[in-house]
Backbone and ligand atoms as CSV (ligand in chain L), in Angstrom:
chain,resi,resn,atom,element,x,y,z
A,1,MET,N,N,17.279,-14.894,-9.545
A,1,MET,CA,C,17.552,-13.494,-9.895
A,1,MET,C,C,16.981,-13.185,-11.289
A,2,ASN,N,N,16.455,-11.986,-11.454
A,2,ASN,CA,C,15.918,-11.568,-12.754
A,2,ASN,C,C,17.022,-11.627,-13.818
A,3,LYS,N,N,16.696,-12.074,-15.026
A,3,LYS,CA,C,17.707,-12.280,-16.071
A,3,LYS,C,C,18.376,-10.984,-16.528
A,4,ASP,N,N,17.752,-9.836,-16.284
A,4,ASP,CA,C,18.311,-8.552,-16.715
A,4,ASP,C,C,19.254,-7.932,-15.675
A,5,ILE,N,N,19.415,-8.618,-14.569
A,5,ILE,CA,C,20.246,-8.100,-13.480
A,5,ILE,C,C,21.610,-8.796,-13.498
A,6,SER,N,N,22.682,-7.997,-13.434
A,6,SER,CA,C,24.027,-8.602,-13.452
A,6,SER,C,C,24.524,-8.921,-12.050
A,7,GLU,N,N,24.063,-8.153,-11.072
A,7,GLU,CA,C,24.576,-8.335,-9.709
A,7,GLU,C,C,23.594,-7.737,-8.706
A,8,ILE,N,N,23.397,-8.455,-7.623
A,8,ILE,CA,C,22.567,-7.888,-6.547
A,8,ILE,C,C,23.463,-7.025,-5.664
A,9,LEU,N,N,23.063,-5.764,-5.516
A,9,LEU,CA,C,23.862,-4.822,-4.730
A,9,LEU,C,C,23.418,-4.835,-3.270
A,10,LEU,N,N,22.111,-4.810,-3.062
A,10,LEU,CA,C,21.549,-4.859,-1.701
A,10,LEU,C,C,20.488,-5.944,-1.680
A,11,ASP,N,N,20.758,-7.015,-0.935
A,11,ASP,CA,C,19.766,-8.093,-0.890
A,11,ASP,C,C,18.704,-7.792,0.175
A,12,GLU,N,N,17.749,-8.692,0.327
A,12,GLU,CA,C,16.619,-8.422,1.217
A,12,GLU,C,C,17.058,-8.268,2.668
A,13,ASN,N,N,18.038,-9.041,3.095
A,13,ASN,CA,C,18.519,-8.920,4.476
A,13,ASN,C,C,19.174,-7.563,4.721
A,14,ARG,N,N,19.970,-7.154,3.756
A,14,ARG,CA,C,20.650,-5.850,3.896
A,14,ARG,C,C,19.630,-4.710,3.903
A,15,LEU,N,N,18.628,-4.809,3.054
A,15,LEU,CA,C,17.604,-3.767,2.999
A,15,LEU,C,C,16.839,-3.693,4.317
A,16,GLU,N,N,16.553,-4.863,4.882
A,16,GLU,CA,C,15.868,-4.895,6.177
A,16,GLU,C,C,16.737,-4.219,7.245
A,17,GLN,N,N,18.026,-4.535,7.234
A,17,GLN,CA,C,18.931,-3.945,8.222
A,17,GLN,C,C,19.026,-2.435,8.059
A,18,ILE,N,N,19.029,-1.985,6.816
A,18,ILE,CA,C,19.079,-0.539,6.553
A,18,ILE,C,C,17.863,0.162,7.161
A,19,THR,N,N,16.682,-0.415,6.980
A,19,THR,CA,C,15.485,0.244,7.524
A,19,THR,C,C,15.482,0.185,9.053
A,20,VAL,N,N,16.022,-0.885,9.614
A,20,VAL,CA,C,16.144,-0.963,11.079
A,20,VAL,C,C,17.074,0.147,11.572
A,21,ASP,N,N,18.258,0.240,10.973
A,21,ASP,CA,C,19.262,1.217,11.421
A,21,ASP,C,C,18.748,2.656,11.286
A,22,ILE,N,N,18.190,2.965,10.120
A,22,ILE,CA,C,17.733,4.346,9.895
A,22,ILE,C,C,16.555,4.677,10.804
A,23,SER,N,N,15.623,3.743,10.980
A,23,SER,CA,C,14.452,4.041,11.823
A,23,SER,C,C,14.883,4.295,13.268
A,24,GLU,N,N,15.905,3.589,13.722
A,24,GLU,CA,C,16.392,3.819,15.095
A,24,GLU,C,C,16.945,5.243,15.237
A,25,GLN,N,N,17.700,5.675,14.233
A,25,GLN,CA,C,18.234,7.049,14.270
A,25,GLN,C,C,17.104,8.071,14.252
A,26,ILE,N,N,16.126,7.840,13.379
A,26,ILE,CA,C,15.005,8.789,13.251
A,26,ILE,C,C,14.205,8.829,14.549
A,27,ASN,N,N,13.916,7.674,15.115
A,27,ASN,CA,C,13.133,7.630,16.362
A,27,ASN,C,C,13.849,8.369,17.482
A,28,SER,N,N,15.161,8.276,17.488
A,28,SER,CA,C,15.934,8.984,18.508
A,28,SER,C,C,15.981,10.489,18.216
A,29,ASP,N,N,16.253,10.851,16.962
A,29,ASP,CA,C,16.402,12.267,16.602
A,29,ASP,C,C,15.103,13.059,16.751
A,30,TYR,N,N,13.975,12.410,16.527
A,30,TYR,CA,C,12.687,13.123,16.541
A,30,TYR,C,C,11.890,12.861,17.821
A,31,LYS,N,N,12.552,12.348,18.822
A,31,LYS,CA,C,11.851,12.050,20.079
A,31,LYS,C,C,11.110,13.296,20.578
A,32,GLY,N,N,9.820,13.151,20.848
A,32,GLY,CA,C,9.029,14.274,21.357
A,32,GLY,C,C,8.485,15.198,20.287
A,33,LYS,N,N,8.862,14.928,19.034
A,33,LYS,CA,C,8.362,15.759,17.929
A,33,LYS,C,C,7.402,14.955,17.061
A,34,SER,N,N,6.611,15.654,16.293
A,34,SER,CA,C,5.728,15.002,15.332
A,34,SER,C,C,6.337,15.171,13.939
A,35,ILE,N,N,6.474,14.090,13.213
A,35,ILE,CA,C,7.136,14.134,11.896
A,35,ILE,C,C,6.093,14.102,10.784
A,36,LEU,N,N,6.300,14.945,9.773
A,36,LEU,CA,C,5.532,14.771,8.535
A,36,LEU,C,C,6.453,14.074,7.537
A,37,ILE,N,N,6.171,12.808,7.297
A,37,ILE,CA,C,6.970,12.030,6.350
A,37,ILE,C,C,6.449,12.298,4.941
A,38,VAL,N,N,7.368,12.657,4.047
A,38,VAL,CA,C,6.978,12.975,2.668
A,38,VAL,C,C,7.682,12.019,1.711
A,39,GLY,N,N,6.910,11.196,1.048
A,39,GLY,CA,C,7.462,10.302,0.038
A,39,GLY,C,C,7.465,10.990,-1.311
A,40,VAL,N,N,8.596,10.874,-2.023
A,40,VAL,CA,C,8.687,11.436,-3.371
A,40,VAL,C,C,8.390,10.298,-4.351
A,41,LEU,N,N,7.259,10.420,-5.019
A,41,LEU,CA,C,6.827,9.350,-5.937
A,41,LEU,C,C,7.635,9.355,-7.222
A,42,LYS,N,N,7.803,8.193,-7.870
A,42,LYS,CA,C,7.247,6.937,-7.398
A,42,LYS,C,C,8.269,6.089,-6.647
A,43,GLY,N,N,9.546,6.333,-6.927
A,43,GLY,CA,C,10.602,5.383,-6.555
A,43,GLY,C,C,10.716,5.060,-5.079
A,44,SER,N,N,10.211,5.958,-4.217
A,44,SER,CA,C,10.411,5.790,-2.769
A,44,SER,C,C,9.436,4.822,-2.116
A,45,PHE,N,N,8.430,4.340,-2.856
A,45,PHE,CA,C,7.272,3.759,-2.172
A,45,PHE,C,C,7.571,2.496,-1.357
A,46,ILE,N,N,8.470,1.641,-1.791
A,46,ILE,CA,C,8.735,0.406,-1.020
A,46,ILE,C,C,9.619,0.719,0.183
A,47,PHE,N,N,10.668,1.486,-0.041
A,47,PHE,CA,C,11.551,1.892,1.066
A,47,PHE,C,C,10.746,2.633,2.126
A,48,LEU,N,N,9.916,3.546,1.692
A,48,LEU,CA,C,9.090,4.327,2.614
A,48,LEU,C,C,8.195,3.408,3.445
A,49,ALA,N,N,7.555,2.452,2.788
A,49,ALA,CA,C,6.640,1.546,3.503
A,49,ALA,C,C,7.397,0.717,4.541
A,50,ASP,N,N,8.536,0.167,4.149
A,50,ASP,CA,C,9.313,-0.661,5.083
A,50,ASP,C,C,9.859,0.172,6.244
A,51,LEU,N,N,10.288,1.392,5.922
A,51,LEU,CA,C,10.841,2.271,6.958
A,51,LEU,C,C,9.753,2.727,7.919
A,52,MET,N,N,8.631,3.140,7.382
A,52,MET,CA,C,7.588,3.747,8.211
A,52,MET,C,C,7.020,2.765,9.229
A,53,LYS,N,N,7.023,1.475,8.888
A,53,LYS,CA,C,6.534,0.466,9.836
A,53,LYS,C,C,7.380,0.435,11.104
A,54,LYS,N,N,8.605,0.943,10.996
A,54,LYS,CA,C,9.536,0.899,12.131
A,54,LYS,C,C,9.654,2.240,12.845
A,55,ILE,N,N,8.918,3.238,12.379
A,55,ILE,CA,C,8.945,4.552,13.039
A,55,ILE,C,C,7.977,4.518,14.224
A,56,THR,N,N,8.498,4.816,15.399
A,56,THR,CA,C,7.654,4.836,16.599
A,56,THR,C,C,7.319,6.266,17.015
A,57,ALA,N,N,8.061,7.249,16.481
A,57,ALA,CA,C,7.749,8.647,16.763
A,57,ALA,C,C,6.389,8.980,16.153
A,58,ASP,N,N,5.715,9.975,16.708
A,58,ASP,CA,C,4.431,10.413,16.159
A,58,ASP,C,C,4.644,10.885,14.718
A,59,CYS,N,N,3.850,10.416,13.778
A,59,CYS,CA,C,4.078,10.822,12.387
A,59,CYS,C,C,2.810,10.790,11.549
A,60,THR,N,N,2.819,11.607,10.501
A,60,THR,CA,C,1.782,11.562,9.469
A,60,THR,C,C,2.500,11.436,8.129
A,61,LEU,N,N,1.723,11.193,7.083
A,61,LEU,CA,C,2.310,10.869,5.771
A,61,LEU,C,C,1.700,11.705,4.666
A,62,ASP,N,N,2.542,12.143,3.756
A,62,ASP,CA,C,2.059,12.802,2.546
A,62,ASP,C,C,2.978,12.395,1.391
A,63,PHE,N,N,2.506,12.628,0.182
A,63,PHE,CA,C,3.310,12.317,-1.007
A,63,PHE,C,C,3.356,13.516,-1.929
A,64,ILE,N,N,4.473,13.653,-2.617
A,64,ILE,CA,C,4.527,14.577,-3.747
A,64,ILE,C,C,5.102,13.814,-4.932
A,65,ALA,N,N,4.845,14.344,-6.106
A,65,ALA,CA,C,5.444,13.755,-7.306
A,65,ALA,C,C,6.086,14.873,-8.106
A,66,VAL,N,N,7.252,14.591,-8.638
A,66,VAL,CA,C,7.951,15.571,-9.462
A,66,VAL,C,C,8.419,14.894,-10.741
A,67,SER,N,N,8.608,15.689,-11.762
A,67,SER,CA,C,9.198,15.118,-12.970
A,67,SER,C,C,10.284,16.062,-13.454
A,68,SER,N,N,11.301,15.482,-14.031
A,68,SER,CA,C,12.352,16.308,-14.628
A,68,SER,C,C,12.302,16.068,-16.126
A,69,TYR,N,N,12.671,17.062,-16.880
A,69,TYR,CA,C,12.604,16.923,-18.330
A,69,TYR,C,C,13.717,17.748,-18.944
A,70,GLY,N,N,13.927,17.593,-20.227
A,70,GLY,CA,C,15.016,18.310,-20.902
A,70,GLY,C,C,15.993,17.299,-21.448
A,71,ALA,N,N,17.164,17.191,-20.840
A,71,ALA,CA,C,18.161,16.215,-21.280
A,71,ALA,C,C,17.613,14.806,-21.105
A,72,SER,N,N,17.913,13.925,-22.016
A,72,SER,CA,C,17.341,12.592,-21.947
A,72,SER,C,C,18.200,11.620,-21.156
A,73,THR,N,N,19.461,11.965,-20.969
A,73,THR,CA,C,20.349,11.007,-20.319
A,73,THR,C,C,20.396,11.147,-18.809
A,74,GLU,N,N,19.984,12.265,-18.292
A,74,GLU,CA,C,19.969,12.432,-16.842
A,74,GLU,C,C,19.031,13.564,-16.472
A,75,SER,N,N,18.790,13.641,-15.171
A,75,SER,CA,C,17.938,14.694,-14.655
A,75,SER,C,C,18.444,16.043,-15.145
A,76,SER,N,N,17.565,16.857,-15.727
A,76,SER,CA,C,17.993,18.080,-16.395
A,76,SER,C,C,18.181,19.263,-15.464
A,77,GLY,N,N,17.573,19.162,-14.292
A,77,GLY,CA,C,17.605,20.320,-13.409
A,77,GLY,C,C,16.330,21.133,-13.519
A,78,HIS,N,N,15.569,20.887,-14.575
A,78,HIS,CA,C,14.263,21.549,-14.714
A,78,HIS,C,C,13.220,20.643,-14.086
A,79,ILE,N,N,12.835,20.971,-12.879
A,79,ILE,CA,C,11.940,20.101,-12.123
A,79,ILE,C,C,10.546,20.711,-12.112
A,80,ARG,N,N,9.558,19.847,-12.250
A,80,ARG,CA,C,8.161,20.297,-12.242
A,80,ARG,C,C,7.397,19.456,-11.239
A,81,LEU,N,N,6.585,20.114,-10.431
A,81,LEU,CA,C,5.770,19.414,-9.447
A,81,LEU,C,C,4.528,18.875,-10.145
A,82,THR,N,N,4.314,17.569,-10.096
A,82,THR,CA,C,3.132,16.997,-10.754
A,82,THR,C,C,2.061,16.557,-9.757
A,83,LYS,N,N,2.441,16.452,-8.486
A,83,LYS,CA,C,1.448,16.228,-7.432
A,83,LYS,C,C,1.901,17.001,-6.203
A,84,ASP,N,N,1.050,17.916,-5.758
A,84,ASP,CA,C,1.407,18.788,-4.634
A,84,ASP,C,C,1.009,18.134,-3.301
A,85,PHE,N,N,1.411,18.770,-2.214
A,85,PHE,CA,C,1.068,18.284,-0.872
A,85,PHE,C,C,-0.422,18.367,-0.615
A,86,SER,N,N,-0.912,17.450,0.221
A,86,SER,CA,C,-2.283,17.540,0.713
A,86,SER,C,C,-2.294,18.260,2.058
A,87,GLU,N,N,-1.203,18.124,2.811
A,87,GLU,CA,C,-1.131,18.662,4.164
A,87,GLU,C,C,-0.572,20.090,4.169
A,88,ASP,N,N,-0.927,20.815,5.230
A,88,ASP,CA,C,-0.343,22.141,5.463
A,88,ASP,C,C,1.051,21.940,6.071
A,89,LEU,N,N,2.045,22.603,5.503
A,89,LEU,CA,C,3.421,22.390,5.957
A,89,LEU,C,C,3.892,23.391,7.010
A,90,THR,N,N,3.067,24.351,7.304
A,90,THR,CA,C,3.475,25.414,8.222
A,90,THR,C,C,3.927,24.840,9.571
A,91,ASP,N,N,5.147,25.192,9.942
A,91,ASP,CA,C,5.745,24.786,11.234
A,91,ASP,C,C,5.901,23.271,11.402
A,92,ARG,N,N,5.869,22.526,10.332
A,92,ARG,CA,C,6.005,21.064,10.431
A,92,ARG,C,C,7.469,20.638,10.364
A,93,HIS,N,N,7.748,19.500,10.970
A,93,HIS,CA,C,9.072,18.885,10.853
A,93,HIS,C,C,8.977,17.833,9.744
A,94,VAL,N,N,9.525,18.178,8.589
A,94,VAL,CA,C,9.340,17.350,7.389
A,94,VAL,C,C,10.546,16.431,7.178
A,95,LEU,N,N,10.251,15.177,6.964
A,95,LEU,CA,C,11.289,14.197,6.620
A,95,LEU,C,C,10.993,13.678,5.217
A,96,ILE,N,N,11.836,14.075,4.275
A,96,ILE,CA,C,11.665,13.624,2.889
A,96,ILE,C,C,12.258,12.229,2.755
A,97,VAL,N,N,11.506,11.315,2.154
A,97,VAL,CA,C,12.022,9.960,1.925
A,97,VAL,C,C,12.129,9.719,0.422
A,98,GLU,N,N,13.333,9.382,-0.005
A,98,GLU,CA,C,13.637,9.181,-1.429
A,98,GLU,C,C,14.278,7.806,-1.643
A,99,ASP,N,N,14.228,7.330,-2.862
A,99,ASP,CA,C,14.933,6.092,-3.175
A,99,ASP,C,C,16.401,6.365,-3.498
A,100,ILE,N,N,16.666,7.479,-4.212
A,100,ILE,CA,C,18.057,7.738,-4.607
A,100,ILE,C,C,18.330,9.237,-4.718
A,101,LEU,N,N,19.464,9.622,-4.197
A,101,LEU,CA,C,19.971,10.988,-4.335
A,101,LEU,C,C,21.118,10.910,-5.327
A,102,ASP,N,N,20.861,11.467,-6.517
A,102,ASP,CA,C,21.793,11.302,-7.636
A,102,ASP,C,C,22.450,12.654,-7.927
A,103,THR,N,N,21.974,13.377,-8.942
A,103,THR,CA,C,22.548,14.703,-9.198
A,103,THR,C,C,22.177,15.688,-8.093
A,104,GLY,N,N,21.042,15.413,-7.455
A,104,GLY,CA,C,20.562,16.313,-6.404
A,104,GLY,C,C,19.556,17.330,-6.912
A,105,ASN,N,N,19.285,17.319,-8.207
A,105,ASN,CA,C,18.339,18.295,-8.774
A,105,ASN,C,C,16.952,18.166,-8.142
A,106,THR,N,N,16.481,16.928,-8.022
A,106,THR,CA,C,15.128,16.705,-7.501
A,106,THR,C,C,15.029,17.186,-6.061
A,107,LEU,N,N,15.935,16.739,-5.224
A,107,LEU,CA,C,15.823,17.066,-3.800
A,107,LEU,C,C,16.161,18.521,-3.506
A,108,SER,N,N,17.004,19.156,-4.298
A,108,SER,CA,C,17.246,20.594,-4.124
A,108,SER,C,C,15.942,21.355,-4.310
A,109,TYR,N,N,15.244,20.988,-5.373
A,109,TYR,CA,C,13.958,21.641,-5.670
A,109,TYR,C,C,12.952,21.361,-4.561
A,110,VAL,N,N,12.825,20.094,-4.184
A,110,VAL,CA,C,11.814,19.689,-3.204
A,110,VAL,C,C,12.092,20.330,-1.842
A,111,LYS,N,N,13.348,20.330,-1.431
A,111,LYS,CA,C,13.692,20.885,-0.125
A,111,LYS,C,C,13.383,22.386,-0.072
A,112,GLU,N,N,13.749,23.086,-1.114
A,112,GLU,CA,C,13.479,24.522,-1.152
A,112,GLU,C,C,11.980,24.792,-1.163
A,113,TYR,N,N,11.252,23.986,-1.911
A,113,TYR,CA,C,9.798,24.149,-1.998
A,113,TYR,C,C,9.151,23.954,-0.621
A,114,ILE,N,N,9.639,22.966,0.117
A,114,ILE,CA,C,9.083,22.687,1.445
A,114,ILE,C,C,9.374,23.835,2.408
A,115,PHE,N,N,10.566,24.394,2.327
A,115,PHE,CA,C,10.875,25.545,3.182
A,115,PHE,C,C,9.987,26.739,2.822
A,116,ARG,N,N,9.755,26.921,1.521
A,116,ARG,CA,C,8.898,28.033,1.087
A,116,ARG,C,C,7.473,27.880,1.599
A,117,LYS,N,N,7.068,26.625,1.837
A,117,LYS,CA,C,5.715,26.348,2.355
A,117,LYS,C,C,5.653,26.540,3.867
A,118,GLY,N,N,6.770,26.928,4.498
A,118,GLY,CA,C,6.738,27.294,5.911
A,118,GLY,C,C,7.112,26.209,6.895
A,119,ALA,N,N,7.771,25.144,6.426
A,119,ALA,CA,C,8.167,24.067,7.339
A,119,ALA,C,C,9.165,24.573,8.379
A,120,ALA,N,N,9.103,23.979,9.570
A,120,ALA,CA,C,10.031,24.353,10.640
A,120,ALA,C,C,11.401,23.720,10.408
A,121,SER,N,N,11.401,22.486,9.878
A,121,SER,CA,C,12.661,21.811,9.579
A,121,SER,C,C,12.437,20.837,8.426
A,122,VAL,N,N,13.519,20.561,7.708
A,122,VAL,CA,C,13.452,19.608,6.592
A,122,VAL,C,C,14.691,18.737,6.633
A,123,LYS,N,N,14.494,17.424,6.680
A,123,LYS,CA,C,15.616,16.495,6.586
A,123,LYS,C,C,15.373,15.527,5.431
A,124,ILE,N,N,16.478,14.957,4.957
A,124,ILE,CA,C,16.415,14.050,3.815
A,124,ILE,C,C,16.852,12.656,4.229
A,125,CYS,N,N,16.025,11.690,3.891
A,125,CYS,CA,C,16.359,10.280,4.108
A,125,CYS,C,C,16.325,9.589,2.750
A,126,THR,N,N,17.439,9.022,2.349
A,126,THR,CA,C,17.479,8.349,1.052
A,126,THR,C,C,18.020,6.930,1.211
A,127,LEU,N,N,17.445,6.026,0.459
A,127,LEU,CA,C,17.969,4.656,0.492
A,127,LEU,C,C,19.373,4.620,-0.098
A,128,LEU,N,N,19.530,5.252,-1.260
A,128,LEU,CA,C,20.811,5.204,-1.972
A,128,LEU,C,C,21.354,6.606,-2.179
A,129,ASP,N,N,22.650,6.733,-2.040
A,129,ASP,CA,C,23.320,8.012,-2.263
A,129,ASP,C,C,24.450,7.782,-3.258
A,130,LYS,N,N,24.412,8.561,-4.359
A,130,LYS,CA,C,25.463,8.490,-5.388
A,130,LYS,C,C,26.207,9.818,-5.403
A,131,PRO,N,N,27.084,10.064,-4.448
A,131,PRO,CA,C,27.722,11.387,-4.348
A,131,PRO,C,C,28.573,11.753,-5.560
A,132,SER,N,N,29.064,10.757,-6.287
A,132,SER,CA,C,29.933,11.049,-7.437
A,132,SER,C,C,29.190,11.784,-8.548
A,133,ARG,N,N,27.866,11.739,-8.539
A,133,ARG,CA,C,27.092,12.373,-9.612
A,133,ARG,C,C,26.502,13.727,-9.198
A,134,ARG,N,N,26.800,14.167,-8.010
A,134,ARG,CA,C,26.122,15.352,-7.483
A,134,ARG,C,C,26.514,16.623,-8.222
A,135,THR,N,N,25.521,17.413,-8.605
A,135,THR,CA,C,25.785,18.725,-9.201
A,135,THR,C,C,25.246,19.847,-8.331
A,136,LYS,N,N,24.467,19.487,-7.306
A,136,LYS,CA,C,23.904,20.490,-6.390
A,136,LYS,C,C,24.447,20.233,-4.979
A,137,PRO,N,N,24.654,21.291,-4.206
A,137,PRO,CA,C,25.192,21.114,-2.843
A,137,PRO,C,C,24.103,20.636,-1.894
A,138,ILE,N,N,23.755,19.388,-1.995
A,138,ILE,CA,C,22.701,18.837,-1.145
A,138,ILE,C,C,23.152,17.491,-0.589
A,139,TYR,N,N,22.825,17.252,0.676
A,139,TYR,CA,C,23.328,16.069,1.375
A,139,TYR,C,C,22.193,15.339,2.067
A,140,ALA,N,N,22.374,14.044,2.248
A,140,ALA,CA,C,21.380,13.246,2.961
A,140,ALA,C,C,21.655,13.304,4.455
A,141,ASP,N,N,20.593,13.454,5.239
A,141,ASP,CA,C,20.723,13.353,6.687
A,141,ASP,C,C,20.765,11.886,7.104
A,142,TYR,N,N,20.080,11.052,6.345
A,142,TYR,CA,C,20.088,9.601,6.577
A,142,TYR,C,C,20.248,8.936,5.207
A,143,ALA,N,N,21.244,8.053,5.079
A,143,ALA,CA,C,21.449,7.358,3.809
A,143,ALA,C,C,21.661,5.868,4.095
A,144,GLY,N,N,20.948,5.033,3.354
A,144,GLY,CA,C,21.058,3.595,3.561
A,144,GLY,C,C,22.371,3.036,3.052
A,145,ALA,N,N,22.759,3.449,1.853
A,145,ALA,CA,C,23.994,2.949,1.251
A,145,ALA,C,C,24.540,3.977,0.267
A,146,VAL,N,N,25.841,4.193,0.349
A,146,VAL,CA,C,26.518,5.049,-0.624
A,146,VAL,C,C,27.010,4.132,-1.740
A,147,ILE,N,N,26.639,4.448,-2.972
A,147,ILE,CA,C,26.992,3.548,-4.080
A,147,ILE,C,C,27.771,4.295,-5.164
A,148,GLU,N,N,28.486,3.509,-5.957
A,148,GLU,CA,C,29.173,4.067,-7.120
A,148,GLU,C,C,28.151,4.325,-8.219
A,149,ASP,N,N,28.629,4.784,-9.352
A,149,ASP,CA,C,27.720,5.179,-10.422
A,149,ASP,C,C,27.202,3.960,-11.197
A,150,PHE,N,N,26.552,3.049,-10.481
A,150,PHE,CA,C,25.922,1.900,-11.123
A,150,PHE,C,C,24.518,2.275,-11.565
A,151,PHE,N,N,24.046,1.562,-12.558
A,151,PHE,CA,C,22.666,1.732,-13.020
A,151,PHE,C,C,21.810,0.726,-12.248
A,152,VAL,N,N,21.123,1.200,-11.241
A,152,VAL,CA,C,20.443,0.281,-10.326
A,152,VAL,C,C,18.919,0.341,-10.448
A,153,VAL,N,N,18.314,-0.808,-10.237
A,153,VAL,CA,C,16.849,-0.927,-10.269
A,153,VAL,C,C,16.405,-1.858,-9.143
A,154,GLY,N,N,15.104,-1.883,-8.920
A,154,GLY,CA,C,14.522,-2.789,-7.922
A,154,GLY,C,C,14.176,-2.073,-6.639
A,155,TYR,N,N,13.335,-2.716,-5.808
A,155,TYR,CA,C,12.931,-2.169,-4.509
A,155,TYR,C,C,12.370,-0.743,-4.698
A,156,GLY,N,N,11.597,-0.576,-5.760
A,156,GLY,CA,C,10.986,0.722,-6.050
A,156,GLY,C,C,11.618,1.461,-7.205
A,157,LEU,N,N,12.913,1.205,-7.469
A,157,LEU,CA,C,13.599,1.929,-8.554
A,157,LEU,C,C,13.320,1.255,-9.892
A,158,ASP,N,N,13.150,2.091,-10.912
A,158,ASP,CA,C,12.765,1.555,-12.223
A,158,ASP,C,C,13.796,1.849,-13.300
A,159,TYR,N,N,13.626,1.117,-14.398
A,159,TYR,CA,C,14.160,1.561,-15.680
A,159,TYR,C,C,12.970,1.503,-16.635
A,160,ASP,N,N,12.593,2.657,-17.172
A,160,ASP,CA,C,11.450,2.717,-18.074
A,160,ASP,C,C,10.207,2.093,-17.420
A,161,GLU,N,N,10.047,2.386,-16.130
A,161,GLU,CA,C,8.901,1.950,-15.311
A,161,GLU,C,C,8.911,0.453,-14.958
A,162,ARG,N,N,9.930,-0.272,-15.368
A,162,ARG,CA,C,9.994,-1.700,-15.039
A,162,ARG,C,C,10.961,-1.951,-13.881
A,163,TYR,N,N,10.885,-3.102,-13.319
A,163,TYR,CA,C,11.784,-3.638,-12.277
A,163,TYR,C,C,11.518,-3.088,-10.868
A,164,ARG,N,N,10.502,-2.221,-10.722
A,164,ARG,CA,C,10.239,-1.673,-9.377
A,164,ARG,C,C,9.884,-2.784,-8.393
A,165,ASN,N,N,9.350,-3.882,-8.910
A,165,ASN,CA,C,8.850,-4.984,-8.064
A,165,ASN,C,C,9.950,-5.896,-7.524
A,166,LEU,N,N,11.166,-5.784,-8.012
A,166,LEU,CA,C,12.219,-6.693,-7.527
A,166,LEU,C,C,12.434,-6.457,-6.033
A,167,PRO,N,N,12.583,-7.517,-5.235
A,167,PRO,CA,C,12.702,-7.349,-3.786
A,167,PRO,C,C,14.112,-6.954,-3.328
A,168,TYR,N,N,15.008,-6.747,-4.270
A,168,TYR,CA,C,16.392,-6.350,-3.978
A,168,TYR,C,C,16.766,-5.178,-4.889
A,169,VAL,N,N,17.908,-4.529,-4.585
A,169,VAL,CA,C,18.466,-3.518,-5.484
A,169,VAL,C,C,19.565,-4.189,-6.279
A,170,GLY,N,N,19.434,-4.151,-7.604
A,170,GLY,CA,C,20.410,-4.820,-8.448
A,170,GLY,C,C,20.927,-3.923,-9.552
A,171,ILE,N,N,22.075,-4.319,-10.104
A,171,ILE,CA,C,22.666,-3.576,-11.226
A,171,ILE,C,C,22.068,-4.112,-12.524
A,172,LEU,N,N,21.513,-3.192,-13.314
A,172,LEU,CA,C,20.896,-3.587,-14.580
A,172,LEU,C,C,21.981,-3.859,-15.627
A,173,LYS,N,N,21.825,-4.960,-16.358
A,173,LYS,CA,C,22.800,-5.270,-17.413
A,173,LYS,C,C,22.809,-4.174,-18.467
A,174,GLU,N,N,24.008,-3.825,-18.897
A,174,GLU,CA,C,24.137,-2.750,-19.888
A,174,GLU,C,C,23.344,-3.028,-21.151
A,175,GLU,N,N,23.296,-4.302,-21.551
A,175,GLU,CA,C,22.620,-4.632,-22.809
A,175,GLU,C,C,21.138,-4.269,-22.782
A,176,VAL,N,N,20.577,-4.149,-21.594
A,176,VAL,CA,C,19.149,-3.826,-21.493
A,176,VAL,C,C,18.886,-2.378,-21.903
A,177,TYR,N,N,19.831,-1.493,-21.603
A,177,TYR,CA,C,19.576,-0.073,-21.882
A,177,TYR,C,C,20.558,0.564,-22.850
A,178,GLN,N,N,21.572,-0.188,-23.318
A,178,GLN,CA,C,22.638,0.459,-24.098
A,178,GLN,C,C,22.154,1.028,-25.427
A,179,ASN,N,N,21.062,0.479,-25.965
A,179,ASN,CA,C,20.564,1.013,-27.226
A,179,ASN,C,C,19.481,2.063,-27.037
A,180,GLN,N,N,19.203,2.355,-25.779
A,180,GLN,CA,C,18.186,3.352,-25.490
A,180,GLN,C,C,18.872,4.691,-25.267
A,181,ASN,N,N,18.154,5.766,-25.592
A,181,ASN,CA,C,18.737,7.096,-25.413
A,181,ASN,C,C,18.397,7.662,-24.039
A,182,LYS,N,N,18.617,6.834,-22.991
A,182,LYS,CA,C,18.370,7.334,-21.652
A,182,LYS,C,C,19.100,6.445,-20.648
A,183,THR,N,N,19.514,7.045,-19.570
A,183,THR,CA,C,20.173,6.267,-18.522
A,183,THR,C,C,19.586,6.600,-17.166
A,184,LYS,N,N,18.321,6.893,-17.169
A,184,LYS,CA,C,17.656,7.322,-15.937
A,184,LYS,C,C,17.329,6.106,-15.076
A,185,GLU,N,N,17.524,6.200,-13.737
A,185,GLU,CA,C,17.189,5.086,-12.856
A,185,GLU,C,C,15.691,4.960,-12.695
L,1,PRP,C1,C,14.526,9.366,-9.587
L,1,PRP,C2,C,14.568,9.200,-8.078
L,1,PRP,C3,C,14.759,10.606,-7.577
L,1,PRP,C4,C,15.549,11.258,-8.694
L,1,PRP,C5,C,16.985,11.361,-8.284
L,1,PRP,O1,O,13.237,9.716,-9.950
L,1,PRP,O2,O,13.382,8.643,-7.590
L,1,PRP,O3,O,13.543,11.273,-7.405
L,1,PRP,O4,O,15.433,10.420,-9.855
L,1,PRP,O5,O,17.736,11.959,-9.300
L,1,PRP,P1,P,18.437,13.382,-9.161
L,1,PRP,O6,O,19.115,13.430,-7.817
L,1,PRP,O7,O,19.408,13.362,-10.297
L,1,PRP,O8,O,17.387,14.434,-9.304
L,1,PRP,P2,P,12.635,9.466,-11.394
L,1,PRP,O9,O,12.584,10.778,-12.128
L,1,PRP,O10,O,13.340,8.327,-12.059
L,1,PRP,O11,O,11.125,9.090,-11.080
L,1,PRP,P3,P,10.522,7.873,-10.230
L,1,PRP,O12,O,10.767,8.197,-8.772
L,1,PRP,O13,O,9.079,7.904,-10.582
L,1,PRP,O14,O,11.206,6.593,-10.660
């Protein structure tokens, strides 16, 4: 285990099972439809890759990137699109794939933006859901694990751009970030 991690929250077996379970639900729910899978960069990239390998429904892939700024300790609610869609969203069935649904600021913005682009439907799939931190009325249609307010990294999630490579989701030791003026995952 990485020395900066205090506890593994989701190990590799659990993560594999999560992608199996969610992909089965998605394959059933979207039977006969074509899905536009949208990854929200950067944190979603490993979960998205593992999940997409198990999707048997007809699908295409696109990415967007967003950044939040303002308050340093958490997502401010001021969201800016830094990479737009390549695909036309008109009448598409969009499945957003995220690593974590926290305050909900990011996905509230993204979901509304996708509807404004003319999508027929929009659903949210997130690896991690932290409902205790929610400030926006937004919910996951598919969630891998509901977690408490831990500071988690790994499997795509970063702290200051590090730890995305860890093959598990782990709790970051407080000493790693306690002197920093940020608590962003
Ligand atoms: C993280 C995560 C979500 C967002 C969730 O992104 O990937 O997009 O925060 O937080 P919210 O629900 O409070 O908006 P981050 O800004 O850390 O960028 P990253 O994906 O590049 O790591």
